[in-house]
N, C-alpha and C positions, 0 to 999 in steps of 0.2 A: 137769225138773220133779220129779225124784225127791228125796224128803226127805233122803236121805243123800248126795246129790251134793256134792262139794267146791266146786262152782261157787257154791253158795249162800253159803258163808262169804266167798268172794272178792267176790261181788256185794254182800254186806253191808258189807264194808270200803270198796269203791269208792263205793257210793251212800249211805253214812252222811252225816250232816250235815257233818262235818268232812272226810271223805274227798273229797267232791265239791269243797269249797272249797279244800282243799290241792292237789288235782290241777290245779285251775285256777290257783291262785297260783304253782305251780311251773313253769308254762308259760313257755318262752322264757328260762330262766336257771338259774343256780346261786345258792342263797340260804343264808345263815346262819340258824340257829335263831331269833335275835332278829328278823331281817328277816321271816321267815315269820310270826312272832307278830304283827308290825305289819301285815302284808298281810292276814291273816285276823282281822279285828276280832272280839273277843269270845271267842276260843278261850283256854282256860286252858293253863298250861304242861303240866299232866298230860295233857290231851286232845291237845295238839300232839305231845308225845313218844309217846303211845300210838298215835295215828293214823299218825305217820311210821313207827313200828316195824311196824305192820300192813302198810302200803303197801310198805315195804322188803321185808318177808317174802314178799309176793306178787310181788315183782320189778318193781314200778312205780316205786320210788324208790331212788336210789343215795345212800348215806351216805359222804361222803368225810371221813376224819379225818386231820388233819395232825399229825405228831409234834412239836408245839411246846408251850411253856408260856407263857401259859395255853392250854388245849386250843382248837383251832380246827376246827370241824366244819361242813361244808357239805352241802347236799342238792340233788339235781337229778333230773329224770325220766330213766328209762331209755328205750330205744326203745319198749318195751311201754307204759311210762307215758305217753309222748308220744301214742301211739295212743289209749289210753283217755281221756286228758285231752281230746282233740278230741271224743270222743263225749259225755263229761259236760258239756263246754262247750256243745255243741249243745243238750243237754237244758236246761241253765240258761238259754241264750238263748231257747229256745222258751217257757219259763216267763215270762221277762221280757216277751216280745212279747205273750203272752196273759194277763198278770197281771190286767188289768181284768175280763176275761171270767171268769177262774177265781174271782176274789173275788166277783163278782156271783153266780155259780152257787152259791157257798158260803153266801151270805147267807140264803137261805130255810132251809137246814139249821140255821143258828145260831139262828134265831128259834123253832124248835120247842121 
């Protein structure tokens, strides 16, 4: 809980809107950039590149670059990435299961 703890930055990367979705999208495979963009609807090229770089920097995503023309780059989860992806998937699943109750609880706050 310390304000200067490096875990806060990593937590921010993992639990950001795009971090969660990319960790889930990368589960079970190796994907090219364009495939990931299609899998995560609504993400801009800038946010996709930025989020992949952050997750790669944290050791959750591996970037594989093939020395060919045109460039061919793929992304996949590392073992650490696989582990964290299970945890964020559980969170996303819980939200889906409880979505009606969550939305109903939020309604009175919206009416104020």
